[in-house]
MOPAC internal coordinates of N, CA, C and O (Angstrom, degrees):
PM7 1SCF
backbone

  N    0.0000 0     0.00 0     0.00 0    0    0    0
  C    1.4545 1     0.00 0     0.00 0    1    0    0
  C    1.5278 1   110.49 1     0.00 0    2    1    0
  O    1.2310 1   120.23 1   140.77 1    3    2    1
  N    1.3261 1   117.17 1   -39.23 1    3    2    1
  C    1.4699 1   120.33 1   178.91 1    5    3    2
  C    1.5224 1   111.09 1   -63.10 1    6    5    3
  O    1.2310 1   120.25 1   136.19 1    7    6    5
  N    1.3177 1   117.13 1   -43.81 1    7    6    5
  C    1.4720 1   121.55 1   179.91 1    9    7    6
  C    1.5210 1   110.05 1   -62.63 1   10    9    7
  O    1.2310 1   120.41 1   133.94 1   11   10    9
  N    1.3071 1   116.83 1   -46.06 1   11   10    9
  C    1.4651 1   121.68 1  -178.17 1   13   11   10
  C    1.5217 1   110.75 1   -64.10 1   14   13   11
  O    1.2310 1   120.08 1   137.69 1   15   14   13
  N    1.3134 1   117.46 1   -42.31 1   15   14   13
  C    1.4670 1   120.70 1  -176.57 1   17   15   14
  C    1.5223 1   112.50 1   -65.98 1   18   17   15
  O    1.2310 1   119.88 1   158.26 1   19   18   17
  N    1.3390 1   117.83 1   -21.74 1   19   18   17
  C    1.4635 1   121.84 1  -178.37 1   21   19   18
  C    1.5201 1   112.82 1  -103.51 1   22   21   19
  O    1.2310 1   120.35 1  -170.42 1   23   22   21
  N    1.3306 1   116.94 1     9.58 1   23   22   21
  C    1.4559 1   120.44 1  -174.66 1   25   23   22
  C    1.5217 1   111.34 1  -122.91 1   26   25   23
  O    1.2310 1   121.40 1   -25.53 1   27   26   25
  N    1.3185 1   114.92 1   154.47 1   27   26   25
  C    1.4694 1   119.68 1   174.62 1   29   27   26
  C    1.5310 1   110.54 1  -100.36 1   30   29   27
  O    1.2310 1   120.13 1  -175.88 1   31   30   29
  N    1.3132 1   117.36 1     4.12 1   31   30   29
  C    1.4612 1   122.13 1  -179.47 1   33   31   30
  C    1.5268 1   111.26 1   -79.47 1   34   33   31
  O    1.2310 1   121.71 1   -15.71 1   35   34   33
  N    1.3155 1   114.33 1   164.29 1   35   34   33
  C    1.4645 1   118.81 1   171.77 1   37   35   34
  C    1.5283 1   111.32 1  -125.11 1   38   37   35
  O    1.2310 1   120.65 1  -179.00 1   39   38   37
  N    1.3321 1   116.36 1     1.00 1   39   38   37
  C    1.4623 1   122.54 1   174.90 1   41   39   38
  C    1.5256 1   107.28 1  -129.51 1   42   41   39
  O    1.2310 1   120.96 1   -50.19 1   43   42   41
  N    1.3419 1   115.76 1   129.81 1   43   42   41
  C    1.4593 1   120.66 1  -176.07 1   45   43   42
  C    1.5256 1   110.25 1  -123.06 1   46   45   43
  O    1.2310 1   120.30 1   -56.09 1   47   46   45
  N    1.3273 1   117.04 1   123.91 1   47   46   45
  C    1.4630 1   119.34 1   177.91 1   49   47   46
  C    1.5269 1   110.39 1   -73.45 1   50   49   47
  O    1.2310 1   121.14 1   -31.61 1   51   50   49
  N    1.3113 1   115.43 1   148.39 1   51   50   49
  C    1.4596 1   121.86 1   174.55 1   53   51   50
  C    1.5221 1   106.41 1  -122.15 1   54   53   51
  O    1.2310 1   121.11 1   -54.86 1   55   54   53
  N    1.3236 1   115.48 1   125.14 1   55   54   53
  C    1.4629 1   120.35 1  -178.33 1   57   55   54
  C    1.5267 1   109.86 1  -120.79 1   58   57   55
  O    1.2310 1   121.10 1   -24.52 1   59   58   57
  N    1.3333 1   115.49 1   155.48 1   59   58   57
  C    1.4564 1   119.57 1   176.02 1   61   59   58
  C    1.5253 1   109.54 1   -86.62 1   62   61   59
  O    1.2310 1   120.10 1     5.25 1   63   62   61
  N    1.3100 1   117.41 1  -174.75 1   63   62   61
  C    1.4634 1   120.85 1  -175.97 1   65   63   62
  C    1.5273 1   113.47 1   -66.57 1   66   65   63
  O    1.2310 1   120.38 1   166.30 1   67   66   65
  N    1.3471 1   116.88 1   -13.70 1   67   66   65
  C    1.4603 1   121.19 1   178.03 1   69   67   66
  C    1.5333 1   111.78 1  -102.18 1   70   69   67
  O    1.2310 1   120.57 1  -168.21 1   71   70   69
  N    1.3146 1   116.51 1    11.79 1   71   70   69
  C    1.4697 1   124.30 1  -178.88 1   73   71   70
  C    1.5268 1   113.11 1    66.34 1   74   73   71
  O    1.2310 1   120.57 1  -155.87 1   75   74   73
  N    1.3215 1   116.51 1    24.13 1   75   74   73
  C    1.4615 1   120.26 1   173.25 1   77   75   74
  C    1.5221 1   108.23 1   -84.80 1   78   77   75
  O    1.2310 1   120.80 1   -39.84 1   79   78   77
  N    1.3099 1   116.08 1   140.16 1   79   78   77
  C    1.4550 1   120.90 1  -179.09 1   81   79   78
  C    1.5205 1   109.90 1   -67.39 1   82   81   79
  O    1.2310 1   120.86 1   -59.27 1   83   82   81
  N    1.3282 1   115.97 1   120.73 1   83   82   81
  C    1.4671 1   121.37 1   177.88 1   85   83   82
  C    1.5252 1   110.76 1   -95.82 1   86   85   83
  O    1.2310 1   120.67 1   157.63 1   87   86   85
  N    1.3269 1   116.33 1   -22.37 1   87   86   85
  C    1.4592 1   121.23 1  -179.57 1   89   87   86
  C    1.5133 1   110.29 1   153.59 1   90   89   87
  O    1.2310 1   121.16 1    18.44 1   91   90   89
  N    1.3119 1   115.38 1  -161.56 1   91   90   89
  C    1.4703 1   120.99 1   179.59 1   93   91   90
  C    1.5219 1   109.38 1  -133.56 1   94   93   91
  O    1.2310 1   121.25 1   -22.59 1   95   94   93
  N    1.3088 1   115.21 1   157.41 1   95   94   93
  C    1.4573 1   122.82 1   169.89 1   97   95   94
  C    1.5207 1   105.91 1  -119.81 1   98   97   95
  O    1.2310 1   120.96 1   -48.18 1   99   98   97
  N    1.3164 1   115.78 1   131.82 1   99   98   97
  C    1.4608 1   122.10 1  -177.23 1  101   99   98
  C    1.5254 1   108.83 1  -103.27 1  102  101   99
  O    1.2310 1   120.66 1   -44.11 1  103  102  101
  N    1.3193 1   116.35 1   135.89 1  103  102  101
  C    1.4580 1   121.89 1  -177.55 1  105  103  102
  C    1.5295 1   112.01 1   -52.36 1  106  105  103
  O    1.2310 1   120.00 1   140.07 1  107  106  105
  N    1.3085 1   117.61 1   -39.93 1  107  106  105
  C    1.4676 1   120.26 1  -179.89 1  109  107  106
  C    1.5235 1   111.77 1   -56.56 1  110  109  107
  O    1.2310 1   120.33 1   145.45 1  111  110  109
  N    1.3316 1   116.97 1   -34.55 1  111  110  109
  C    1.4646 1   120.71 1   179.61 1  113  111  110
  C    1.5241 1   111.80 1   -74.68 1  114  113  111
  O    1.2310 1   120.21 1   157.72 1  115  114  113
  N    1.3150 1   117.21 1   -22.28 1  115  114  113
  C    1.4655 1   122.22 1   179.65 1  117  115  114
  C    1.5295 1   113.19 1   -89.71 1  118  117  115
  O    1.2310 1   121.01 1   153.41 1  119  118  117
  N    1.3005 1   115.67 1   -26.59 1  119  118  117
  C    1.4600 1   120.99 1  -171.66 1  121  119  118
  C    1.5298 1   112.85 1   -51.46 1  122  121  119
  O    1.2310 1   120.68 1   136.41 1  123  122  121
  N    1.3037 1   116.31 1   -43.59 1  123  122  121
  C    1.4657 1   120.31 1  -176.22 1  125  123  122
  C    1.5280 1   112.82 1   -65.43 1  126  125  123
  O    1.2310 1   120.65 1   144.47 1  127  126  125
  N    1.3420 1   116.36 1   -35.53 1  127  126  125
  C    1.4677 1   118.00 1  -177.11 1  129  127  126
  C    1.5272 1   113.73 1   -93.51 1  130  129  127
  O    1.2310 1   119.96 1   165.04 1  131  130  129
  N    1.3246 1   117.68 1   -14.96 1  131  130  129
  C    1.4652 1   120.11 1  -176.17 1  133  131  130
  C    1.5157 1   113.27 1   -58.24 1  134  133  131
  O    1.2310 1   120.35 1   148.96 1  135  134  133
  N    1.3032 1   116.93 1   -31.04 1  135  134  133
  C    1.4581 1   120.53 1  -175.50 1  137  135  134
  C    1.5293 1   112.24 1  -102.30 1  138  137  135
  O    1.2310 1   121.00 1  -167.15 1  139  138  137
  N    1.3221 1   115.69 1    12.85 1  139  138  137
  C    1.4618 1   120.67 1   178.10 1  141  139  138
  C    1.5281 1   108.71 1  -120.24 1  142  141  139
  O    1.2310 1   121.20 1   -96.90 1  143  142  141
  N    1.3212 1   115.31 1    83.10 1  143  142  141
  C    1.4612 1   121.00 1  -175.47 1  145  143  142
  C    1.5258 1   113.24 1   -55.07 1  146  145  143
  O    1.2310 1   119.93 1   150.45 1  147  146  145
  N    1.3036 1   117.74 1   -29.55 1  147  146  145
  C    1.4601 1   120.11 1  -179.21 1  149  147  146
  C    1.5316 1   112.15 1   -65.97 1  150  149  147
  O    1.2310 1   119.88 1   163.50 1  151  150  149
  N    1.3243 1   117.83 1   -16.50 1  151  150  149
  C    1.4674 1   121.42 1   178.65 1  153  151  150
  C    1.5276 1   113.23 1   -89.29 1  154  153  151
  O    1.2310 1   119.96 1   167.90 1  155  154  153
  N    1.3324 1   117.69 1   -12.10 1  155  154  153
  C    1.4563 1   121.37 1  -175.26 1  157  155  154
  C    1.5245 1   112.58 1   -56.68 1  158  157  155
  O    1.2310 1   119.69 1   141.16 1  159  158  157
  N    1.3220 1   118.19 1   -38.84 1  159  158  157
  C    1.4606 1   121.40 1  -179.38 1  161  159  158
  C    1.5203 1   112.64 1   -84.90 1  162  161  159
  O    1.2310 1   120.00 1   172.42 1  163  162  161
  N    1.3085 1   117.60 1    -7.58 1  163  162  161
  C    1.4617 1   121.26 1  -176.19 1  165  163  162
  C    1.5178 1   113.44 1  -102.51 1  166  165  163
  O    1.2310 1   120.26 1   152.84 1  167  166  165
  N    1.3215 1   117.10 1   -27.16 1  167  166  165
  C    1.4557 1   121.34 1  -177.08 1  169  167  166
  C    1.5237 1   108.71 1  -109.81 1  170  169  167
  O    1.2310 1   121.15 1   -49.37 1  171  170  169
  N    1.3139 1   115.41 1   130.63 1  171  170  169
  C    1.4711 1   120.65 1   179.87 1  173  171  170
  C    1.5245 1   110.00 1  -105.73 1  174  173  171
  O    1.2310 1   121.35 1   -20.32 1  175  174  173
  N    1.3103 1   115.03 1   159.68 1  175  174  173
  C    1.4627 1   119.96 1   175.42 1  177  175  174
  C    1.5262 1   109.15 1   -59.26 1  178  177  175
  O    1.2310 1   120.79 1   140.16 1  179  178  177
  N    1.3168 1   116.09 1   -39.84 1  179  178  177
  C    1.4659 1   120.50 1  -179.10 1  181  179  178
  C    1.5314 1   111.39 1   -54.83 1  182  181  179
  O    1.2310 1   120.23 1   144.14 1  183  182  181
  N    1.3295 1   117.16 1   -35.86 1  183  182  181
  C    1.4665 1   119.93 1  -179.31 1  185  183  182
  C    1.5275 1   112.35 1   -74.59 1  186  185  183
  O    1.2310 1   120.23 1   164.20 1  187  186  185
  N    1.3299 1   117.16 1   -15.80 1  187  186  185
  C    1.4676 1   121.90 1  -178.87 1  189  187  186
  C    1.5246 1   113.41 1  -100.51 1  190  189  187
  O    1.2310 1   120.58 1   165.71 1  191  190  189
  N    1.3242 1   116.49 1   -14.29 1  191  190  189
  C    1.4697 1   120.78 1  -176.16 1  193  191  190
  C    1.5230 1   110.71 1   -68.89 1  194  193  191
  O    1.2310 1   121.71 1   -42.58 1  195  194  193
  N    1.3298 1   114.33 1   137.42 1  195  194  193
  C    1.4575 1   119.69 1   173.10 1  197  195  194
  C    1.5198 1   108.94 1  -136.69 1  198  197  195
  O    1.2310 1   121.37 1   -16.81 1  199  198  197
  N    1.3178 1   114.99 1   163.19 1  199  198  197
  C    1.4598 1   119.61 1   178.10 1  201  199  198
  C    1.5200 1   109.54 1   -68.93 1  202  201  199
  O    1.2310 1   120.23 1   -38.89 1  203  202  201
  N    1.3220 1   117.17 1   141.11 1  203  202  201
  C    1.4661 1   118.53 1   174.74 1  205  203  202
  C    1.5288 1   108.89 1   -68.28 1  206  205  203
  O    1.2310 1   119.95 1   -25.15 1  207  206  205
  N    1.3135 1   117.69 1   154.85 1  207  206  205
  C    1.4657 1   119.58 1   179.47 1  209  207  206
  C    1.5241 1   112.23 1   -61.38 1  210  209  207
  O    1.2310 1   120.41 1   153.09 1  211  210  209
  N    1.3184 1   116.82 1   -26.91 1  211  210  209
  C    1.4655 1   123.39 1   177.92 1  213  211  210
  C    1.5243 1   107.39 1  -166.22 1  214  213  211
  O    1.2310 1   120.66 1   -16.07 1  215  214  213
  N    1.3083 1   116.35 1   163.93 1  215  214  213
  C    1.4618 1   121.29 1   171.37 1  217  215  214
  C    1.5218 1   107.86 1  -126.17 1  218  217  215
  O    1.2310 1   121.31 1   -29.19 1  219  218  217
  N    1.2921 1   115.10 1   150.81 1  219  218  217
  C    1.4559 1   121.09 1   176.64 1  221  219  218
  C    1.5154 1   107.12 1  -104.98 1  222  221  219
  O    1.2310 1   121.32 1   -52.83 1  223  222  221
  N    1.3098 1   115.08 1   127.17 1  223  222  221
  C    1.4582 1   119.87 1   179.16 1  225  223  222
  C    1.5223 1   108.87 1   -82.87 1  226  225  223
  O    1.2310 1   121.11 1   -33.82 1  227  226  225
  N    1.3048 1   115.47 1   146.18 1  227  226  225
  C    1.4629 1   122.41 1  -174.46 1  229  227  226
  C    1.5241 1   113.15 1   -51.01 1  230  229  227
  O    1.2310 1   119.23 1   141.87 1  231  230  229
  N    1.2892 1   119.07 1   -38.13 1  231  230  229
  C    1.4602 1   122.23 1  -174.15 1  233  231  230
  C    1.5322 1   113.55 1   -96.43 1  234  233  231
  O    1.2310 1   119.76 1  -173.42 1  235  234  233
  N    1.3253 1   118.06 1     6.58 1  235  234  233
  C    1.4630 1   119.74 1   178.43 1  237  235  234
  C    1.5208 1   110.47 1   -72.31 1  238  237  235
  O    1.2310 1   120.91 1   -34.03 1  239  238  237
  N    1.3194 1   115.86 1   145.97 1  239  238  237
  C    1.4545 1   119.02 1   178.66 1  241  239  238
  C    1.5389 1   110.56 1   -80.24 1  242  241  239
  O    1.2310 1   121.19 1   -12.47 1  243  242  241
  N    1.3163 1   115.33 1   167.53 1  243  242  241
  C    1.4650 1   121.51 1  -175.90 1  245  243  242
  C    1.5247 1   111.50 1   -61.82 1  246  245  243
  O    1.2310 1   119.94 1   142.45 1  247  246  245
  N    1.3177 1   117.72 1   -37.55 1  247  246  245
  C    1.4592 1   120.35 1  -178.79 1  249  247  246
  C    1.5306 1   110.95 1   -61.65 1  250  249  247
  O    1.2310 1   120.51 1   133.82 1  251  250  249
  N    1.3161 1   116.63 1   -46.18 1  251  250  249
  C    1.4704 1   120.77 1   179.50 1  253  251  250
  C    1.5268 1   110.39 1   -64.71 1  254  253  251
  O    1.2310 1   120.40 1   139.45 1  255  254  253
  N    1.3315 1   116.84 1   -40.55 1  255  254  253
  C    1.4655 1   120.46 1   178.67 1  257  255  254
  C    1.5260 1   110.67 1   -62.52 1  258  257  255
  O    1.2310 1   120.20 1   134.92 1  259  258  257
  N    1.3230 1   117.22 1   -45.08 1  259  258  257
  C    1.4667 1   120.24 1   179.02 1  261  259  258
  C    1.5260 1   111.91 1   -63.71 1  262  261  259
  O    1.2310 1   120.55 1   144.98 1  263  262  261
  N    1.3215 1   116.55 1   -35.02 1  263  262  261
  C    1.4663 1   119.50 1   175.64 1  265  263  262
  C    1.5231 1   110.74 1   -61.46 1  266  265  263
  O    1.2310 1   120.40 1   140.20 1  267  266  265
  N    1.3214 1   116.84 1   -39.80 1  267  266  265
  C    1.4678 1   120.43 1   179.03 1  269  267  266
  C    1.5241 1   110.65 1   -65.43 1  270  269  267
  O    1.2310 1   120.36 1   137.63 1  271  270  269
  N    1.3344 1   116.92 1   -42.37 1  271  270  269
  C    1.4609 1   119.98 1   177.12 1  273  271  270
  C    1.5276 1   110.16 1   -58.90 1  274  273  271
  O    1.2310 1   120.70 1   133.54 1  275  274  273
  N    1.3216 1   116.27 1   -46.46 1  275  274  273
  C    1.4645 1   120.52 1  -177.20 1  277  275  274
  C    1.5242 1   112.13 1   -69.66 1  278  277  275
  O    1.2310 1   120.25 1   135.08 1  279  278  277
  N    1.3206 1   117.13 1   -44.92 1  279  278  277
  C    1.4613 1   121.30 1  -178.91 1  281  279  278
  C    1.5269 1   111.67 1   -59.25 1  282  281  279
  O    1.2310 1   120.82 1   141.17 1  283  282  281
  N    1.3215 1   116.04 1   -38.83 1  283  282  281
  C    1.4648 1   120.92 1  -175.12 1  285  283  282
  C    1.5256 1   113.22 1  -101.90 1  286  285  283
  O    1.2310 1   120.59 1  -172.93 1  287  286  285
  N    1.3303 1   116.47 1     7.07 1  287  286  285
  C    1.4589 1   121.37 1  -179.73 1  289  287  286
  C    1.5313 1   111.74 1    47.86 1  290  289  287
  O    1.2310 1   121.51 1  -132.73 1  291  290  289
  N    1.3341 1   114.72 1    47.27 1  291  290  289
  C    1.4678 1   121.63 1  -177.04 1  293  291  290
  C    1.5165 1   110.68 1  -108.03 1  294  293  291
  O    1.2310 1   120.96 1   -26.13 1  295  294  293
  N    1.3243 1   115.78 1   153.87 1  295  294  293
  C    1.4663 1   121.83 1   175.57 1  297  295  294
  C    1.5190 1   112.14 1  -112.22 1  298  297  295
  O    1.2310 1   120.38 1   160.28 1  299  298  297
  N    1.3418 1   116.89 1   -19.72 1  299  298  297
  C    1.4639 1   122.13 1   177.99 1  301  299  298
  C    1.5236 1   108.15 1  -138.97 1  302  301  299
  O    1.2310 1   120.68 1   -47.38 1  303  302  301
  N    1.3427 1   116.30 1   132.62 1  303  302  301
  C    1.4571 1   120.92 1   177.65 1  305  303  302
  C    1.5276 1   109.80 1  -136.18 1  306  305  303
  O    1.2310 1   120.59 1   -33.33 1  307  306  305
  N    1.3296 1   116.48 1   146.67 1  307  306  305
  C    1.4640 1   119.51 1   177.24 1  309  307  306
  C    1.5272 1   111.22 1   -75.52 1  310  309  307
  O    1.2310 1   121.75 1   -31.31 1  311  310  309
  N    1.3286 1   114.25 1   148.69 1  311  310  309
  C    1.4589 1   121.81 1   176.37 1  313  311  310
  C    1.5321 1   106.64 1  -109.84 1  314  313  311
  O    1.2310 1   120.80 1   -49.29 1  315  314  313
  N    1.3386 1   116.07 1   130.71 1  315  314  313
  C    1.4624 1   120.63 1  -177.16 1  317  315  314
  C    1.5245 1   110.95 1  -131.09 1  318  317  315
  O    1.2310 1   121.85 1   -20.55 1  319  318  317
  N    1.3098 1   114.06 1   159.45 1  319  318  317
  C    1.4611 1   122.38 1   170.36 1  321  319  318
  C    1.5246 1   105.06 1  -131.12 1  322  321  319
  O    1.2310 1   120.62 1   -74.87 1  323  322  321
  N    1.3329 1   116.42 1   105.13 1  323  322  321
  C    1.4653 1   121.90 1  -174.22 1  325  323  322
  C    1.5322 1   110.74 1    52.63 1  326  325  323
  O    1.2310 1   120.43 1  -132.06 1  327  326  325
  N    1.3036 1   116.78 1    47.94 1  327  326  325
  C    1.4693 1   126.44 1  -179.89 1  329  327  326
  C    1.5291 1   113.37 1    66.60 1  330  329  327
  O    1.2310 1   119.41 1  -177.10 1  331  330  329
  N    1.3167 1   118.73 1     2.90 1  331  330  329
  C    1.4677 1   121.88 1   172.56 1  333  331  330
  C    1.5192 1   107.13 1   -79.20 1  334  333  331
  O    1.2310 1   120.38 1   -59.47 1  335  334  333
  N    1.3058 1   116.87 1   120.53 1  335  334  333
  C    1.4649 1   121.85 1  -175.69 1  337  335  334
  C    1.5249 1   110.66 1   -69.80 1  338  337  335
  O    1.2310 1   121.02 1   -54.64 1  339  338  337
  N    1.3436 1   115.66 1   125.36 1  339  338  337
  C    1.4605 1   121.13 1   178.39 1  341  339  338
  C    1.5199 1   112.89 1  -105.55 1  342  341  339
  O    1.2310 1   120.34 1   149.44 1  343  342  341
  N    1.3223 1   116.95 1   -30.56 1  343  342  341
  C    1.4533 1   120.31 1  -178.78 1  345  343  342
  C    1.5149 1   111.09 1   159.25 1  346  345  343
  O    1.2310 1   121.56 1     2.24 1  347  346  345
  N    1.3227 1   114.62 1  -177.76 1  347  346  345
  C    1.4608 1   121.03 1   177.18 1  349  347  346
  C    1.5237 1   107.49 1  -109.50 1  350  349  347
  O    1.2310 1   121.36 1   -33.04 1  351  350  349
  N    1.3211 1   115.00 1   146.96 1  351  350  349
  C    1.4627 1   119.53 1   174.53 1  353  351  350
  C    1.5206 1   107.74 1  -127.61 1  354  353  351
  O    1.2310 1   121.28 1   -37.21 1  355  354  353
  N    1.2982 1   115.15 1   142.79 1  355  354  353
  C    1.4648 1   119.72 1   178.76 1  357  355  354
  C    1.5227 1   109.67 1  -102.24 1  358  357  355
  O    1.2310 1   121.81 1   -27.53 1  359  358  357
  N    1.2970 1   114.15 1   152.47 1  359  358  357
  C    1.4597 1   120.33 1   176.64 1  361  359  358
  C    1.5351 1   109.16 1   -60.47 1  362  361  359
  O    1.2310 1   121.04 1   140.84 1  363  362  361
  N    1.3172 1   115.62 1   -39.16 1  363  362  361
  C    1.4641 1   121.04 1   179.83 1  365  363  362
  C    1.5285 1   111.38 1   -61.00 1  366  365  363
  O    1.2310 1   120.05 1   134.19 1  367  366  365
  N    1.3296 1   117.51 1   -45.81 1  367  366  365
  C    1.4715 1   119.56 1  -178.50 1  369  367  366
  C    1.5170 1   111.45 1   -67.60 1  370  369  367
  O    1.2310 1   120.36 1   147.06 1  371  370  369
  N    1.3202 1   116.91 1   -32.94 1  371  370  369
  C    1.4656 1   120.33 1   177.38 1  373  371  370
  C    1.5273 1   110.58 1   -66.62 1  374  373  371
  O    1.2310 1   120.57 1   136.12 1  375  374  373
  N    1.3332 1   116.52 1   -43.88 1  375  374  373
  C    1.4660 1   119.84 1   176.91 1  377  375  374
  C    1.5257 1   111.48 1   -64.92 1  378  377  375
  O    1.2310 1   119.94 1   141.63 1  379  378  377
  N    1.3337 1   117.73 1   -38.37 1  379  378  377
  C    1.4651 1   120.59 1   178.43 1  381  379  378
  C    1.5290 1   111.31 1   -64.38 1  382  381  379
  O    1.2310 1   120.50 1   138.68 1  383  382  381
  N    1.3274 1   116.65 1   -41.32 1  383  382  381
  C    1.4653 1   120.23 1   178.40 1  385  383  382
  C    1.5284 1   110.54 1   -65.18 1  386  385  383
  O    1.2310 1   120.70 1   139.82 1  387  386  385
  N    1.3148 1   116.26 1   -40.18 1  387  386  385
  C    1.4659 1   120.56 1   178.90 1  389  387  386
  C    1.5290 1   110.38 1   -65.52 1  390  389  387
  O    1.2310 1   120.53 1   137.94 1  391  390  389
  N    1.3240 1   116.58 1   -42.06 1  391  390  389
  C    1.4655 1   120.89 1   177.99 1  393  391  390
  C    1.5276 1   110.29 1   -61.94 1  394  393  391
  O    1.2310 1   120.12 1   136.92 1  395  394  393
  N    1.3211 1   117.37 1   -43.08 1  395  394  393
  C    1.4648 1   121.29 1   178.88 1  397  395  394
  C    1.5277 1   110.75 1   -63.58 1  398  397  395
  O    1.2310 1   120.28 1   140.70 1  399  398  397
  N    1.3177 1   117.07 1   -39.30 1  399  398  397
  C    1.4615 1   121.84 1   176.90 1  401  399  398
  C    1.5301 1   110.34 1   -60.71 1  402  401  399
  O    1.2310 1   120.45 1   135.62 1  403  402  401
  N    1.3457 1   116.75 1   -44.38 1  403  402  401
  C    1.4649 1   120.50 1   179.50 1  405  403  402
  C    1.5317 1   110.98 1   -63.82 1  406  405  403
  O    1.2310 1   120.24 1   137.26 1  407  406  405
  N    1.3130 1   117.15 1   -42.74 1  407  406  405
  C    1.4665 1   121.18 1   179.22 1  409  407  406
  C    1.5205 1   110.01 1   -60.68 1  410  409  407
  O    1.2310 1   120.09 1   133.10 1  411  410  409
  N    1.3250 1   117.43 1   -46.90 1  411  410  409
  C    1.4654 1   120.95 1  -179.99 1  413  411  410
  C    1.5134 1   111.60 1   -65.20 1  414  413  411
  O    1.2310 1   120.50 1   142.37 1  415  414  413
  N    1.3260 1   116.65 1   -37.63 1  415  414  413
  C    1.4719 1   120.19 1   178.51 1  417  415  414
  C    1.5289 1   111.20 1   -64.39 1  418  417  415
  O    1.2310 1   120.36 1   140.05 1  419  418  417
  N    1.3241 1   116.93 1   -39.95 1  419  418  417
  C    1.4581 1   121.02 1   178.69 1  421  419  418
  C    1.5090 1   112.13 1   -67.92 1  422  421  419
  O    1.2310 1   120.56 1   144.54 1  423  422  421
  N    1.3235 1   116.53 1   -35.46 1  423  422  421
  C    1.4614 1   119.96 1   179.79 1  425  423  422
  C    1.5276 1   111.63 1   -69.80 1  426  425  423
  O    1.2310 1   120.34 1   150.35 1  427  426  425
  N    1.3247 1   116.95 1   -29.65 1  427  426  425
  C    1.4572 1   120.76 1   179.24 1  429  427  426
  C    1.5297 1   112.16 1   -77.17 1  430  429  427
  O    1.2310 1   120.35 1   159.54 1  431  430  429
  N    1.3371 1   116.94 1   -20.46 1  431  430  429
  C    1.4675 1   121.35 1  -178.36 1  433  431  430
  C    1.5029 1   113.36 1   -74.47 1  434  433  431
  O    1.2310 1   120.10 1   180.00 1  435  434  433

């Protein structure tokens, strides 16, 4: 609850002690219990964790990553290197980076 209250995200990665991705927790799944303090000691993160719809591998190109976003109708996906969690990437940031690449490519022409 503390992490969620201080974040603007709606998808939260869950990692094990070795920083391997264990899954994600989605804000929608937390919303119902966030305002019921009596449930805090009864519900664990482990019970809320689910597999992400897809993961993006560190060395995948932008086209493959965008296909995963579209195929799974996702806006945020975890990035991994051999299941080692590196971070989250948003579809929006990927499109912005691609747009910036196109602008720079046109300016060099």
